[in-house]
PyMOL Python script that loads the backbone (N, CA, C, O; Angstrom):
from pymol import cmd

cmd.read_pdbstr("""\
ATOM      1  N   MET A   1     -11.218 -94.830  75.016  1.00  0.00           N
ATOM      2  CA  MET A   1     -11.849 -95.684  74.048  1.00  0.00           C
ATOM      3  C   MET A   1     -13.106 -95.022  73.474  1.00  0.00           C
ATOM      4  O   MET A   1     -13.422 -95.191  72.296  1.00  0.00           O
ATOM      5  N   ARG A   2     -13.810 -94.278  74.306  1.00  0.00           N
ATOM      6  CA  ARG A   2     -15.034 -93.621  73.859  1.00  0.00           C
ATOM      7  C   ARG A   2     -14.723 -92.571  72.792  1.00  0.00           C
ATOM      8  O   ARG A   2     -15.459 -92.455  71.812  1.00  0.00           O
ATOM      9  N   ALA A   3     -13.645 -91.806  72.968  1.00  0.00           N
ATOM     10  CA  ALA A   3     -13.247 -90.789  71.999  1.00  0.00           C
ATOM     11  C   ALA A   3     -12.899 -91.434  70.658  1.00  0.00           C
ATOM     12  O   ALA A   3     -13.184 -90.862  69.606  1.00  0.00           O
ATOM     13  N   PHE A   4     -12.294 -92.604  70.685  1.00  0.00           N
ATOM     14  CA  PHE A   4     -11.956 -93.321  69.456  1.00  0.00           C
ATOM     15  C   PHE A   4     -13.212 -93.657  68.662  1.00  0.00           C
ATOM     16  O   PHE A   4     -13.255 -93.464  67.447  1.00  0.00           O
ATOM     17  N   PHE A   5     -14.237 -94.162  69.354  1.00  0.00           N
ATOM     18  CA  PHE A   5     -15.473 -94.524  68.675  1.00  0.00           C
ATOM     19  C   PHE A   5     -16.222 -93.295  68.154  1.00  0.00           C
ATOM     20  O   PHE A   5     -16.852 -93.347  67.098  1.00  0.00           O
ATOM     21  N   VAL A   6     -16.150 -92.199  68.896  1.00  0.00           N
ATOM     22  CA  VAL A   6     -16.779 -90.953  68.424  1.00  0.00           C
ATOM     23  C   VAL A   6     -16.068 -90.471  67.160  1.00  0.00           C
ATOM     24  O   VAL A   6     -16.725 -90.076  66.198  1.00  0.00           O
ATOM     25  N   GLY A   7     -14.740 -90.500  67.152  1.00  0.00           N
ATOM     26  CA  GLY A   7     -13.976 -90.112  65.966  1.00  0.00           C
ATOM     27  C   GLY A   7     -14.254 -91.033  64.795  1.00  0.00           C
ATOM     28  O   GLY A   7     -14.389 -90.573  63.662  1.00  0.00           O
ATOM     29  N   LEU A   8     -14.340 -92.334  65.057  1.00  0.00           N
ATOM     30  CA  LEU A   8     -14.637 -93.307  64.014  1.00  0.00           C
ATOM     31  C   LEU A   8     -16.037 -93.095  63.454  1.00  0.00           C
ATOM     32  O   LEU A   8     -16.245 -93.196  62.244  1.00  0.00           O
ATOM     33  N   LEU A   9     -17.000 -92.801  64.326  1.00  0.00           N
ATOM     34  CA  LEU A   9     -18.369 -92.526  63.893  1.00  0.00           C
ATOM     35  C   LEU A   9     -18.417 -91.265  63.032  1.00  0.00           C
ATOM     36  O   LEU A   9     -19.122 -91.216  62.024  1.00  0.00           O
ATOM     37  N   PHE A  10     -17.662 -90.251  63.441  1.00  0.00           N
ATOM     38  CA  PHE A  10     -17.608 -89.016  62.666  1.00  0.00           C
ATOM     39  C   PHE A  10     -17.024 -89.264  61.273  1.00  0.00           C
ATOM     40  O   PHE A  10     -17.568 -88.778  60.281  1.00  0.00           O
ATOM     41  N   LEU A  11     -15.929 -90.013  61.191  1.00  0.00           N
ATOM     42  CA  LEU A  11     -15.323 -90.323  59.904  1.00  0.00           C
ATOM     43  C   LEU A  11     -16.259 -91.148  59.026  1.00  0.00           C
ATOM     44  O   LEU A  11     -16.294 -90.955  57.810  1.00  0.00           O
ATOM     45  N   ALA A  12     -17.009 -92.054  59.619  1.00  0.00           N
ATOM     46  CA  ALA A  12     -17.973 -92.850  58.854  1.00  0.00           C
ATOM     47  C   ALA A  12     -19.097 -91.961  58.317  1.00  0.00           C
ATOM     48  O   ALA A  12     -19.528 -92.125  57.176  1.00  0.00           O
ATOM     49  N   ALA A  13     -19.567 -91.029  59.132  1.00  0.00           N
ATOM     50  CA  ALA A  13     -20.622 -90.114  58.691  1.00  0.00           C
ATOM     51  C   ALA A  13     -20.133 -89.230  57.546  1.00  0.00           C
ATOM     52  O   ALA A  13     -20.862 -88.986  56.585  1.00  0.00           O
ATOM     53  N   VAL A  14     -18.887 -88.750  57.659  1.00  0.00           N
ATOM     54  CA  VAL A  14     -18.311 -87.933  56.589  1.00  0.00           C
ATOM     55  C   VAL A  14     -18.184 -88.755  55.309  1.00  0.00           C
ATOM     56  O   VAL A  14     -18.460 -88.253  54.220  1.00  0.00           O
ATOM     57  N   ALA A  15     -17.773 -90.004  55.432  1.00  0.00           N
ATOM     58  CA  ALA A  15     -17.635 -90.868  54.260  1.00  0.00           C
ATOM     59  C   ALA A  15     -18.987 -91.121  53.600  1.00  0.00           C
ATOM     60  O   ALA A  15     -19.091 -91.096  52.374  1.00  0.00           O
ATOM     61  N   VAL A  16     -20.016 -91.361  54.396  1.00  0.00           N
ATOM     62  CA  VAL A  16     -21.350 -91.608  53.844  1.00  0.00           C
ATOM     63  C   VAL A  16     -21.876 -90.351  53.149  1.00  0.00           C
ATOM     64  O   VAL A  16     -22.393 -90.432  52.034  1.00  0.00           O
ATOM     65  N   LEU A  17     -21.750 -89.202  53.791  1.00  0.00           N
ATOM     66  CA  LEU A  17     -22.233 -87.957  53.189  1.00  0.00           C
ATOM     67  C   LEU A  17     -21.439 -87.601  51.940  1.00  0.00           C
ATOM     68  O   LEU A  17     -22.008 -87.075  50.983  1.00  0.00           O
ATOM     69  N   SER A  18     -20.144 -87.873  51.928  1.00  0.00           N
ATOM     70  CA  SER A  18     -19.334 -87.635  50.735  1.00  0.00           C
ATOM     71  C   SER A  18     -19.766 -88.548  49.601  1.00  0.00           C
ATOM     72  O   SER A  18     -19.825 -88.120  48.448  1.00  0.00           O
ATOM     73  N   GLY A  19     -20.064 -89.783  49.913  1.00  0.00           N
ATOM     74  CA  GLY A  19     -20.547 -90.711  48.898  1.00  0.00           C
ATOM     75  C   GLY A  19     -21.872 -90.275  48.309  1.00  0.00           C
ATOM     76  O   GLY A  19     -22.074 -90.354  47.097  1.00  0.00           O
ATOM     77  N   ILE A  20     -22.778 -89.815  49.161  1.00  0.00           N
ATOM     78  CA  ILE A  20     -24.067 -89.319  48.676  1.00  0.00           C
ATOM     79  C   ILE A  20     -23.852 -88.095  47.797  1.00  0.00           C
ATOM     80  O   ILE A  20     -24.477 -87.970  46.743  1.00  0.00           O
ATOM     81  N   GLY A  21     -22.977 -87.196  48.220  1.00  0.00           N
ATOM     82  CA  GLY A  21     -22.682 -86.002  47.416  1.00  0.00           C
ATOM     83  C   GLY A  21     -22.070 -86.363  46.077  1.00  0.00           C
ATOM     84  O   GLY A  21     -22.394 -85.752  45.059  1.00  0.00           O
ATOM     85  N   LEU A  22     -21.185 -87.355  46.071  1.00  0.00           N
ATOM     86  CA  LEU A  22     -20.557 -87.789  44.825  1.00  0.00           C
ATOM     87  C   LEU A  22     -21.586 -88.419  43.888  1.00  0.00           C
ATOM     88  O   LEU A  22     -21.526 -88.214  42.675  1.00  0.00           O
ATOM     89  N   LEU A  23     -22.518 -89.177  44.436  1.00  0.00           N
ATOM     90  CA  LEU A  23     -23.553 -89.784  43.599  1.00  0.00           C
ATOM     91  C   LEU A  23     -24.538 -88.743  43.066  1.00  0.00           C
ATOM     92  O   LEU A  23     -25.112 -88.926  41.993  1.00  0.00           O
ATOM     93  N   LEU A  24     -24.732 -87.668  43.801  1.00  0.00           N
ATOM     94  CA  LEU A  24     -25.663 -86.629  43.365  1.00  0.00           C
ATOM     95  C   LEU A  24     -25.008 -85.595  42.446  1.00  0.00           C
ATOM     96  O   LEU A  24     -25.694 -84.708  41.937  1.00  0.00           O
ATOM     97  N   LEU A  25     -23.714 -85.691  42.229  1.00  0.00           N
ATOM     98  CA  LEU A  25     -23.009 -84.710  41.410  1.00  0.00           C
ATOM     99  C   LEU A  25     -23.602 -84.580  40.004  1.00  0.00           C
ATOM    100  O   LEU A  25     -23.803 -83.451  39.556  1.00  0.00           O
ATOM    101  N   PRO A  26     -23.894 -85.671  39.278  1.00  0.00           N
ATOM    102  CA  PRO A  26     -24.500 -85.490  37.946  1.00  0.00           C
ATOM    103  C   PRO A  26     -25.842 -84.769  37.996  1.00  0.00           C
ATOM    104  O   PRO A  26     -26.159 -83.982  37.104  1.00  0.00           O
ATOM    105  N   LEU A  27     -26.628 -85.034  39.037  1.00  0.00           N
ATOM    106  CA  LEU A  27     -27.907 -84.342  39.185  1.00  0.00           C
ATOM    107  C   LEU A  27     -27.678 -82.848  39.397  1.00  0.00           C
ATOM    108  O   LEU A  27     -28.373 -82.027  38.798  1.00  0.00           O
ATOM    109  N   PHE A  28     -26.725 -82.490  40.230  1.00  0.00           N
ATOM    110  CA  PHE A  28     -26.419 -81.079  40.469  1.00  0.00           C
ATOM    111  C   PHE A  28     -25.936 -80.400  39.197  1.00  0.00           C
ATOM    112  O   PHE A  28     -26.319 -79.263  38.920  1.00  0.00           O
ATOM    113  N   LEU A  29     -25.098 -81.083  38.419  1.00  0.00           N
ATOM    114  CA  LEU A  29     -24.608 -80.505  37.172  1.00  0.00           C
ATOM    115  C   LEU A  29     -25.748 -80.295  36.180  1.00  0.00           C
ATOM    116  O   LEU A  29     -25.797 -79.269  35.501  1.00  0.00           O
ATOM    117  N   ALA A  30     -26.661 -81.253  36.091  1.00  0.00           N
ATOM    118  CA  ALA A  30     -27.812 -81.109  35.196  1.00  0.00           C
ATOM    119  C   ALA A  30     -28.712 -79.963  35.660  1.00  0.00           C
ATOM    120  O   ALA A  30     -29.211 -79.195  34.837  1.00  0.00           O
ATOM    121  N   MET A  31     -28.919 -79.846  36.976  1.00  0.00           N
ATOM    122  CA  MET A  31     -29.747 -78.765  37.497  1.00  0.00           C
ATOM    123  C   MET A  31     -29.125 -77.408  37.206  1.00  0.00           C
ATOM    124  O   MET A  31     -29.833 -76.455  36.880  1.00  0.00           O
ATOM    125  N   VAL A  32     -27.806 -77.317  37.320  1.00  0.00           N
ATOM    126  CA  VAL A  32     -27.121 -76.055  37.022  1.00  0.00           C
ATOM    127  C   VAL A  32     -27.290 -75.702  35.553  1.00  0.00           C
ATOM    128  O   VAL A  32     -27.532 -74.542  35.221  1.00  0.00           O
ATOM    129  N   LEU A  33     -27.165 -76.689  34.667  1.00  0.00           N
ATOM    130  CA  LEU A  33     -27.325 -76.439  33.238  1.00  0.00           C
ATOM    131  C   LEU A  33     -28.737 -75.937  32.935  1.00  0.00           C
ATOM    132  O   LEU A  33     -28.899 -74.932  32.242  1.00  0.00           O
ATOM    133  N   PHE A  34     -29.758 -76.628  33.449  1.00  0.00           N
ATOM    134  CA  PHE A  34     -31.127 -76.208  33.191  1.00  0.00           C
ATOM    135  C   PHE A  34     -31.431 -74.850  33.822  1.00  0.00           C
ATOM    136  O   PHE A  34     -32.152 -74.042  33.236  1.00  0.00           O
ATOM    137  N   LEU A  35     -30.888 -74.598  35.005  1.00  0.00           N
ATOM    138  CA  LEU A  35     -31.102 -73.304  35.648  1.00  0.00           C
ATOM    139  C   LEU A  35     -30.466 -72.191  34.836  1.00  0.00           C
ATOM    140  O   LEU A  35     -31.044 -71.110  34.714  1.00  0.00           O
ATOM    141  N   ARG A  36     -29.287 -72.434  34.279  1.00  0.00           N
ATOM    142  CA  ARG A  36     -28.623 -71.434  33.444  1.00  0.00           C
ATOM    143  C   ARG A  36     -29.454 -71.151  32.191  1.00  0.00           C
ATOM    144  O   ARG A  36     -29.570 -69.999  31.774  1.00  0.00           O
ATOM    145  N   ILE A  37     -30.030 -72.190  31.591  1.00  0.00           N
ATOM    146  CA  ILE A  37     -30.862 -72.005  30.400  1.00  0.00           C
ATOM    147  C   ILE A  37     -32.129 -71.228  30.751  1.00  0.00           C
ATOM    148  O   ILE A  37     -32.526 -70.319  30.021  1.00  0.00           O
ATOM    149  N   ILE A  38     -32.762 -71.588  31.868  1.00  0.00           N
ATOM    150  CA  ILE A  38     -33.996 -70.910  32.271  1.00  0.00           C
ATOM    151  C   ILE A  38     -33.731 -69.443  32.579  1.00  0.00           C
ATOM    152  O   ILE A  38     -34.511 -68.581  32.174  1.00  0.00           O
ATOM    153  N   ILE A  39     -32.655 -69.146  33.281  1.00  0.00           N
ATOM    154  CA  ILE A  39     -32.325 -67.752  33.595  1.00  0.00           C
ATOM    155  C   ILE A  39     -32.010 -66.983  32.321  1.00  0.00           C
ATOM    156  O   ILE A  39     -32.373 -65.813  32.201  1.00  0.00           O
ATOM    157  N   GLY A  40     -31.345 -67.618  31.375  1.00  0.00           N
ATOM    158  CA  GLY A  40     -31.066 -66.965  30.096  1.00  0.00           C
ATOM    159  C   GLY A  40     -32.344 -66.604  29.353  1.00  0.00           C
ATOM    160  O   GLY A  40     -32.468 -65.505  28.813  1.00  0.00           O
ATOM    161  N   PHE A  41     -33.302 -67.543  29.328  1.00  0.00           N
ATOM    162  CA  PHE A  41     -34.584 -67.261  28.678  1.00  0.00           C
ATOM    163  C   PHE A  41     -35.341 -66.150  29.402  1.00  0.00           C
ATOM    164  O   PHE A  41     -35.985 -65.319  28.761  1.00  0.00           O
ATOM    165  N   LEU A  42     -35.267 -66.132  30.725  1.00  0.00           N
ATOM    166  CA  LEU A  42     -35.952 -65.069  31.472  1.00  0.00           C
ATOM    167  C   LEU A  42     -35.330 -63.708  31.191  1.00  0.00           C
ATOM    168  O   LEU A  42     -36.048 -62.720  31.042  1.00  0.00           O
ATOM    169  N   PHE A  43     -34.005 -63.646  31.118  1.00  0.00           N
ATOM    170  CA  PHE A  43     -33.348 -62.382  30.773  1.00  0.00           C
ATOM    171  C   PHE A  43     -33.711 -61.946  29.356  1.00  0.00           C
ATOM    172  O   PHE A  43     -33.934 -60.762  29.106  1.00  0.00           O
ATOM    173  N   LEU A  44     -33.769 -62.900  28.434  1.00  0.00           N
ATOM    174  CA  LEU A  44     -34.143 -62.589  27.056  1.00  0.00           C
ATOM    175  C   LEU A  44     -35.574 -62.062  26.993  1.00  0.00           C
ATOM    176  O   LEU A  44     -35.839 -61.063  26.325  1.00  0.00           O
ATOM    177  N   ALA A  45     -36.487 -62.724  27.678  1.00  0.00           N
ATOM    178  CA  ALA A  45     -37.882 -62.272  27.697  1.00  0.00           C
ATOM    179  C   ALA A  45     -37.995 -60.893  28.346  1.00  0.00           C
ATOM    180  O   ALA A  45     -38.767 -60.054  27.882  1.00  0.00           O
ATOM    181  N   GLY A  46     -37.238 -60.652  29.409  1.00  0.00           N
ATOM    182  CA  GLY A  46     -37.255 -59.337  30.048  1.00  0.00           C
ATOM    183  C   GLY A  46     -36.710 -58.255  29.140  1.00  0.00           C
ATOM    184  O   GLY A  46     -37.236 -57.142  29.116  1.00  0.00           O
ATOM    185  N   ALA A  47     -35.657 -58.568  28.387  1.00  0.00           N
ATOM    186  CA  ALA A  47     -35.088 -57.584  27.462  1.00  0.00           C
ATOM    187  C   ALA A  47     -36.077 -57.269  26.344  1.00  0.00           C
ATOM    188  O   ALA A  47     -36.215 -56.110  25.954  1.00  0.00           O
ATOM    189  N   ILE A  48     -36.763 -58.281  25.824  1.00  0.00           N
ATOM    190  CA  ILE A  48     -37.748 -58.054  24.772  1.00  0.00           C
ATOM    191  C   ILE A  48     -38.911 -57.224  25.310  1.00  0.00           C
ATOM    192  O   ILE A  48     -39.416 -56.335  24.625  1.00  0.00           O
ATOM    193  N   TRP A  49     -39.332 -57.521  26.543  1.00  0.00           N
ATOM    194  CA  TRP A  49     -40.428 -56.760  27.153  1.00  0.00           C
ATOM    195  C   TRP A  49     -40.031 -55.298  27.352  1.00  0.00           C
ATOM    196  O   TRP A  49     -40.815 -54.391  27.074  1.00  0.00           O
ATOM    197  N   LEU A  50     -38.797 -55.075  27.840  1.00  0.00           N
ATOM    198  CA  LEU A  50     -38.348 -53.694  28.035  1.00  0.00           C
ATOM    199  C   LEU A  50     -38.222 -52.953  26.713  1.00  0.00           C
ATOM    200  O   LEU A  50     -38.531 -51.764  26.641  1.00  0.00           O
ATOM    201  N   LEU A  51     -37.776 -53.632  25.674  1.00  0.00           N
ATOM    202  CA  LEU A  51     -37.680 -53.009  24.355  1.00  0.00           C
ATOM    203  C   LEU A  51     -39.065 -52.596  23.866  1.00  0.00           C
ATOM    204  O   LEU A  51     -39.236 -51.488  23.358  1.00  0.00           O
ATOM    205  N   GLY A  52     -40.052 -53.474  24.016  1.00  0.00           N
ATOM    206  CA  GLY A  52     -41.416 -53.131  23.619  1.00  0.00           C
ATOM    207  C   GLY A  52     -41.968 -51.982  24.431  1.00  0.00           C
ATOM    208  O   GLY A  52     -42.647 -51.105  23.895  1.00  0.00           O
ATOM    209  N   LYS A  53     -41.683 -51.981  25.716  1.00  0.00           N
ATOM    210  CA  LYS A  53     -42.145 -50.893  26.587  1.00  0.00           C
ATOM    211  C   LYS A  53     -41.530 -49.559  26.156  1.00  0.00           C
ATOM    212  O   LYS A  53     -42.211 -48.534  26.125  1.00  0.00           O
ATOM    213  N   PHE A  54     -40.245 -49.584  25.825  1.00  0.00           N
ATOM    214  CA  PHE A  54     -39.544 -48.376  25.379  1.00  0.00           C
ATOM    215  C   PHE A  54     -40.117 -47.881  24.053  1.00  0.00           C
ATOM    216  O   PHE A  54     -40.327 -46.680  23.882  1.00  0.00           O
ATOM    217  N   ILE A  55     -40.372 -48.789  23.115  1.00  0.00           N
ATOM    218  CA  ILE A  55     -40.928 -48.402  21.818  1.00  0.00           C
ATOM    219  C   ILE A  55     -42.309 -47.781  21.986  1.00  0.00           C
ATOM    220  O   ILE A  55     -42.613 -46.767  21.357  1.00  0.00           O
ATOM    221  N   LEU A  56     -43.151 -48.382  22.833  1.00  0.00           N
ATOM    222  CA  LEU A  56     -44.483 -47.815  23.068  1.00  0.00           C
ATOM    223  C   LEU A  56     -44.392 -46.443  23.731  1.00  0.00           C
ATOM    224  O   LEU A  56     -45.178 -45.551  23.412  1.00  0.00           O
ATOM    225  N   PHE A  57     -43.453 -46.266  24.638  1.00  0.00           N
ATOM    226  CA  PHE A  57     -43.270 -44.974  25.303  1.00  0.00           C
ATOM    227  C   PHE A  57     -42.869 -43.904  24.291  1.00  0.00           C
ATOM    228  O   PHE A  57     -43.425 -42.806  24.292  1.00  0.00           O
ATOM    229  N   ILE A  58     -41.913 -44.219  23.436  1.00  0.00           N
ATOM    230  CA  ILE A  58     -41.454 -43.266  22.418  1.00  0.00           C
ATOM    231  C   ILE A  58     -42.568 -42.998  21.411  1.00  0.00           C
ATOM    232  O   ILE A  58     -42.753 -41.861  20.978  1.00  0.00           O
ATOM    233  N   TRP A  59     -43.310 -44.041  21.036  1.00  0.00           N
ATOM    234  CA  TRP A  59     -44.410 -43.891  20.062  1.00  0.00           C
ATOM    235  C   TRP A  59     -45.454 -42.931  20.594  1.00  0.00           C
ATOM    236  O   TRP A  59     -45.945 -42.079  19.852  1.00  0.00           O
ATOM    237  N   GLU A  60     -45.807 -43.054  21.883  1.00  0.00           N
ATOM    238  CA  GLU A  60     -46.805 -42.144  22.463  1.00  0.00           C
ATOM    239  C   GLU A  60     -46.264 -40.724  22.532  1.00  0.00           C
ATOM    240  O   GLU A  60     -47.024 -39.777  22.330  1.00  0.00           O
ATOM    241  N   LYS A  61     -44.996 -40.547  22.808  1.00  0.00           N
ATOM    242  CA  LYS A  61     -44.419 -39.197  22.846  1.00  0.00           C
ATOM    243  C   LYS A  61     -44.453 -38.567  21.456  1.00  0.00           C
ATOM    244  O   LYS A  61     -44.706 -37.369  21.329  1.00  0.00           O
ATOM    245  N   ILE A  62     -44.200 -39.362  20.407  1.00  0.00           N
ATOM    246  CA  ILE A  62     -44.227 -38.840  19.031  1.00  0.00           C
ATOM    247  C   ILE A  62     -45.642 -38.472  18.655  1.00  0.00           C
ATOM    248  O   ILE A  62     -45.862 -37.421  18.052  1.00  0.00           O
ATOM    249  N   ILE A  63     -46.626 -39.321  19.000  1.00  0.00           N
ATOM    250  CA  ILE A  63     -48.013 -39.054  18.631  1.00  0.00           C
ATOM    251  C   ILE A  63     -48.536 -37.815  19.374  1.00  0.00           C
ATOM    252  O   ILE A  63     -49.230 -36.995  18.772  1.00  0.00           O
ATOM    253  N   ARG A  64     -48.224 -37.666  20.646  1.00  0.00           N
ATOM    254  CA  ARG A  64     -48.729 -36.529  21.423  1.00  0.00           C
ATOM    255  C   ARG A  64     -48.066 -35.227  21.013  1.00  0.00           C
ATOM    256  O   ARG A  64     -48.669 -34.164  21.158  1.00  0.00           O
ATOM    257  N   SER A  65     -46.842 -35.281  20.504  1.00  0.00           N
ATOM    258  CA  SER A  65     -46.165 -34.042  20.132  1.00  0.00           C
ATOM    259  C   SER A  65     -46.650 -33.531  18.769  1.00  0.00           C
ATOM    260  O   SER A  65     -46.430 -32.363  18.446  1.00  0.00           O
ATOM    261  N   SER A  66     -47.312 -34.386  17.955  1.00  0.00           N
ATOM    262  CA  SER A  66     -47.757 -33.894  16.653  1.00  0.00           C
ATOM    263  C   SER A  66     -49.153 -33.345  16.659  1.00  0.00           C
ATOM    264  O   SER A  66     -49.646 -32.898  15.623  1.00  0.00           O
TER     265      SER A  66
END
""", "prot")
cmd.dss("prot")
cmd.show_as("cartoon", "prot")
cmd.util.cbc("prot")
cmd.orient("prot")
């Protein structure tokens, strides 16, 4: 009888945690969307920064060679 109650308690815990996960699904989807946008902006800013760094490096090489 004790094993039955332990199994029943386990199934109830799984059901409760699944319900919480199901209710939090829209929040997780929204967080993923915003995280994807933020990472995209960070990559864009990094690419622009690297482009500027490269241009300044080439500009100094041109100025020093003349």
